[in-house]
C-alpha positions in Angstrom: 158.5 194.9 71.2 158.5 191.2 70.6 161.4 189.0 71.8 161.6 185.4 71.1 163.4 182.8 73.3 164.1 179.6 71.6 165.8 176.7 73.8 168.3 174.4 71.9 168.8 170.7 72.7 170.8 169.1 70.1 169.5 171.2 67.4 170.3 171.1 63.6 171.7 174.2 62.4 169.3 174.0 59.3 166.2 173.5 61.8 167.7 176.6 63.4 167.7 178.2 60.0 164.6 177.6 59.1 163.4 179.3 62.2 165.4 182.3 61.7 163.9 182.6 58.1 160.7 182.9 59.1 161.5 185.1 62.1 162.6 187.1 59.5 159.8 187.2 57.3 157.1 188.2 59.6 159.6 191.0 60.4 161.5 189.7 63.8 165.1 190.5 63.2 167.7 187.8 64.2 169.4 190.6 66.7 166.0 190.0 68.7 166.0 186.3 69.4 167.6 184.7 72.5 168.5 181.4 71.9 169.5 179.3 75.0 171.3 175.8 74.0 170.7 173.4 76.8 172.5 170.7 75.0 175.7 170.3 77.6 173.8 171.2 80.8 170.1 169.4 79.8 168.6 171.2 82.6 165.1 170.7 80.8 162.8 173.2 78.9 161.8 175.3 82.0 165.5 175.9 83.2 166.7 177.5 79.5 163.1 179.2 79.3 163.6 181.1 82.2 167.4 182.0 81.4 166.0 183.5 78.5 163.5 185.2 79.8 165.5 186.9 82.4 167.6 188.0 79.7 164.6 189.2 77.4 162.9 191.4 80.8 166.3 193.5 80.2 165.0 194.8 77.0 161.8 195.9 78.4 159.8 193.8 75.9 155.8 194.4 75.0 155.5 190.1 74.6 157.9 187.7 75.6 157.4 184.6 73.1 158.9 181.3 73.8 159.2 179.0 70.8 160.6 175.4 70.0 163.1 175.3 66.9 161.4 172.7 65.5 158.2 175.1 64.7 157.5 176.3 61.2 155.4 179.2 60.8 152.1 178.6 58.4 150.0 181.3 59.0 151.7 183.9 61.8 152.1 187.8 61.1 153.5 190.2 64.1 150.4 192.4 64.2 148.7 188.9 65.2 151.0 188.4 67.8 150.4 191.8 69.2 147.2 191.5 69.1 147.2 188.6 70.8 149.1 189.8 74.0 146.2 192.3 74.4 143.6 189.5 74.9 145.7 187.4 77.3 148.6 187.2 79.9 149.2 184.5 78.2 148.5 183.1 74.6 149.1 180.2 71.8 148.3 180.0 68.5 146.8 176.6 66.9 149.0 173.8 66.1 149.4 171.8 63.0 151.1 168.1 64.2 151.2 165.1 61.4 147.5 165.3 60.6 145.8 166.9 63.8 144.8 170.0 64.4 144.9 171.9 68.3 143.4 175.0 69.2 144.9 175.0 72.9 144.2 173.1 75.8 142.1 171.6 78.4 142.1 170.3 81.9 139.7 167.3 82.5 138.1 168.5 85.5 137.1 164.7 86.5 141.1 163.6 86.6 142.7 166.9 86.9 144.9 166.0 83.4 145.9 168.0 80.6 144.7 167.3 76.5 144.7 169.1 73.7 141.7 170.2 72.0 140.5 169.5 68.5 137.4 171.4 68.2 137.8 174.1 66.5 136.4 177.9 68.3 133.7 180.2 66.6 136.0 183.4 67.4 139.6 184.2 66.5 140.2 184.7 70.7 139.3 181.6 72.8 140.0 181.1 76.1 141.9 178.0 76.9 142.7 176.1 80.3 146.2 175.7 78.9 148.9 176.8 75.7 151.4 174.3 74.6 154.9 175.8 75.5 155.9 175.0 72.1 154.4 179.0 71.0 153.3 180.3 74.0 153.6 184.3 74.5 153.9 186.1 78.1 153.3 189.8 79.0 156.3 190.8 81.5 153.5 191.9 83.8 152.3 187.9 83.9 156.1 187.2 84.7 155.8 190.0 87.5 152.8 188.2 89.1 153.4 184.9 89.3 156.9 184.5 88.4 158.9 181.9 85.8 158.1 178.5 84.7 158.6 175.6 87.4 162.0 173.7 86.6 161.1 170.6 88.6 158.9 169.8 86.2 161.4 168.6 83.7 160.4 168.6 80.0 156.2 167.7 80.3 153.2 169.5 82.0 155.5 172.7 82.8 153.3 174.8 80.5 149.9 173.3 82.0 151.4 174.4 85.3 152.2 177.6 84.4 148.6 178.8 83.0 147.1 176.9 85.6 149.0 179.3 88.4 148.3 182.1 86.2 144.4 181.6 85.9 144.9 180.9 89.8 145.8 184.2 90.0 142.8 186.0 87.9 145.0 186.4 84.9 144.1 185.5 81.3 145.2 182.7 79.5 144.0 181.9 75.2 145.2 181.6 71.6 144.3 183.3 68.7 143.2 181.4 64.9 145.4 183.6 63.5 148.7 182.0 64.9 148.7 178.7 62.7 152.2 177.4 63.0 153.4 173.2 62.3 155.3 171.7 64.7 156.4 168.1 64.4 156.8 166.8 67.6 160.3 165.3 67.6 160.2 162.7 70.8 158.6 159.9 69.3 162.0 158.2 69.1 161.7 158.8 73.4 157.7 157.3 73.7 159.2 155.0 76.3 161.2 157.9 78.1 158.0 160.3 76.9 155.5 158.5 78.6 157.3 157.6 81.9 157.9 161.6 82.1 154.2 162.6 81.2 153.1 159.8 83.8 155.1 161.7 86.4 154.6 165.0 86.2 151.3 164.6 85.4 151.2 163.1 88.5 152.8 165.9 90.4 150.1 168.3 88.6 147.2 166.3 90.1 148.9 165.9 93.7 149.7 170.1 93.3 146.1 171.5 92.3 143.7 168.5 92.0 141.0 168.3 95.0 140.5 164.8 97.1 138.0 163.4 94.7 139.8 163.9 91.8 143.0 162.4 93.1 140.4 159.2 94.3 139.2 159.1 90.3 142.7 159.2 89.3 143.8 156.4 91.5 140.8 154.3 90.3 141.8 154.8 86.8 145.2 154.0 87.0 144.2 150.5 88.8 141.4 149.7 86.3 144.1 150.5 83.3 146.7 148.0 85.1 144.1 145.6 85.0 143.0 145.5 81.8 146.4 146.1 80.6 147.5 142.8 82.4 144.6 140.7 81.7 145.3 141.7 77.7 148.8 140.7 77.9 147.5 137.5 79.7 144.9 136.5 77.2 147.6 137.0 74.1 
């Protein structure tokens, strides 16, 4: 049984209806979907996801599927979701975001930062460092072993940290090219705030999982980037 968990925040009903239509099309009825509305408490994606996961576990699912409300399925079958779960403890799909296509995420071993892969894998199932929280399948066994998403990250890098924690425990993380979806990034209007959250959580991730050498490299890069940016502003 697949139990989707959808975290809402000021989400228009039209967006919810579109997602419900997509789920119905692939054979997942509305009654199986758990909606968590964060509009009033604004405690972040991980908090809402964890509330939904706890509810989902009571239903004895084979797969818990975290899905953003602004996701639209372009090429997804229910059987392909179940197949991906047999291959990985945590799985994701192919993201179409405007003119870009991403095939999971990878962690830069030089700076310990997360980024999305644009190179298409040769095989249907491909191991990756992390998958996007916009469409993330998690096995109940994985949750039992490593717990829930970290709520102290708030908004960004929760997915990167969760997948890193899983791989550190010997669990598998990967993508399936059979799971194709469109995700229109809705945070463009909050560009500056997004950059602040990303920078803060990326440093938090680096501090928790990075080596001394990776931390030194990152500090040098940040100072260099700042000096280059300052120089450009002065020369204008």
